[in-house]
C-alpha positions in Angstrom: 109.8 127.1 33.2 111.1 123.5 32.9 114.6 122.4 33.7 116.6 119.7 32.1 118.4 116.9 34.1 121.7 118.7 33.4 120.4 122.0 34.7 119.2 120.4 37.9 122.5 118.6 38.4 124.5 121.9 37.8 122.3 123.9 40.1 122.5 121.4 42.9 126.2 120.4 42.2 125.1 116.7 42.2 127.1 114.0 40.4 125.2 112.3 37.6 125.2 109.0 39.5 123.7 110.5 42.6 120.8 112.1 40.7 120.2 108.9 38.8 120.0 107.0 42.1 117.6 109.6 43.6 115.4 109.4 40.5 114.9 105.7 41.1 114.6 105.9 44.9 112.2 108.8 45.2 108.7 108.2 43.7 108.0 111.8 42.6 111.2 111.6 40.5 110.8 108.0 39.2 107.9 109.1 37.0 110.1 111.5 35.1 111.4 110.0 31.9 113.9 111.1 29.3 116.3 114.0 29.0 113.9 116.7 27.8 113.1 119.6 30.2 110.8 118.0 32.8 111.7 119.4 36.2 109.9 122.4 37.6 111.3 125.1 40.0 109.3 123.3 42.7 111.1 120.1 41.9 114.4 121.9 42.2 113.5 123.4 45.6 112.4 120.0 46.9 115.6 118.4 45.6 117.7 121.1 47.3 116.0 120.3 50.6 116.6 116.6 50.1 120.2 117.3 49.4 120.5 119.2 52.7 118.9 116.3 54.6 121.4 113.9 53.0 124.5 116.0 53.0 124.2 117.8 56.3 122.1 115.5 58.4 123.2 112.1 57.1 119.6 111.0 56.2 119.6 108.0 53.9 117.7 108.6 50.7 115.7 105.4 51.1 114.2 106.8 54.3 112.8 109.8 52.5 110.1 108.2 50.3 107.1 109.2 52.4 108.6 112.7 53.0 109.4 113.1 49.4 105.8 112.9 48.3 104.7 115.6 50.6 107.7 117.7 50.0 107.5 117.6 46.2 103.7 118.2 46.3 104.0 121.2 48.5 106.9 122.7 46.6 105.0 122.2 43.3 101.9 123.9 44.5 103.5 127.3 45.4 106.0 129.7 44.0 109.5 130.3 45.5 108.4 133.7 46.8 106.0 132.0 49.2 108.8 129.9 50.6 111.4 132.6 51.0 110.4 133.6 54.5 109.5 130.1 55.6 111.2 127.1 57.1 110.7 123.4 56.4 110.1 121.6 59.7 110.8 117.9 59.3 110.1 115.3 62.0 112.5 112.4 61.6 110.5 109.9 63.6 107.5 110.1 61.3 109.0 112.0 58.4 106.2 114.4 58.5 106.7 117.8 57.0 105.4 121.3 57.9 106.2 124.6 56.3 106.0 127.5 58.7 106.8 131.2 58.7 110.3 131.9 60.0 108.9 133.8 63.0 106.2 131.3 63.7 108.0 128.0 64.1 105.6 125.7 66.0 106.5 124.6 69.5 108.5 121.3 69.2 107.7 118.4 71.4 110.4 116.2 69.9 113.4 116.2 67.6 112.9 118.1 64.3 115.1 119.2 61.5 114.5 122.9 60.5 115.6 124.0 57.0 115.3 127.7 56.3 114.1 128.0 52.7 115.4 131.6 52.1 119.1 130.7 51.8 118.3 127.6 49.7 116.2 129.7 47.2 118.9 132.4 47.1 121.6 129.7 46.2 119.3 128.2 43.6 118.6 131.6 42.0 122.3 132.4 41.9 123.1 129.0 40.3 120.4 129.4 37.7 121.5 133.0 36.9 125.1 132.0 36.4 123.9 129.4 33.9 121.8 131.9 32.1 124.4 134.6 31.8 126.8 132.6 29.8 127.3 134.1 26.3 125.1 132.2 23.8 127.1 133.7 20.9 130.5 132.8 22.2 133.6 134.8 21.4 133.7 136.9 18.3 136.0 135.5 15.6 136.8 138.9 14.1 138.0 142.2 15.6 135.7 145.1 16.0 136.1 147.8 13.3 135.4 151.6 13.4 132.5 152.8 11.3 132.4 156.3 9.8 129.1 158.1 10.2 127.8 160.1 7.2 124.8 162.3 7.1 121.8 161.3 4.9 121.6 163.0 1.5 125.3 163.5 1.0 125.6 166.8 2.8 129.3 167.3 3.4 129.2 170.5 5.4 
């Protein structure tokens, strides 16, 4: 499944300008050209984690270039189901990344940002499902009418 730029923006609730800036600032996104569907579910998960780092922890996007490569590569290699019970452990000093099971977080020797992936994936699924459940046909332009059933062969018993 490939997602369009608009679908990514909607799922992440990102302004167009923000995503445009991120596409230029993060190398894994800079190689994506055009408006055709070119984002994978892994890209969407990686972007959601980036959004958490920026929005909730105040990390500047320009500081995430080295982390972005590892994050996008890891998210691209595995399905969402693998990440549902994992956390992303990010070390701000070096911007190293480690994914670990929720119940096996490594012993920390310094500051780290821990992002549980399960809630992130649940929110992304909900956003994508809302988008897919919209009626493709739209509203009917004529009222429904009752149809009389008749038996085959003209039997009027």
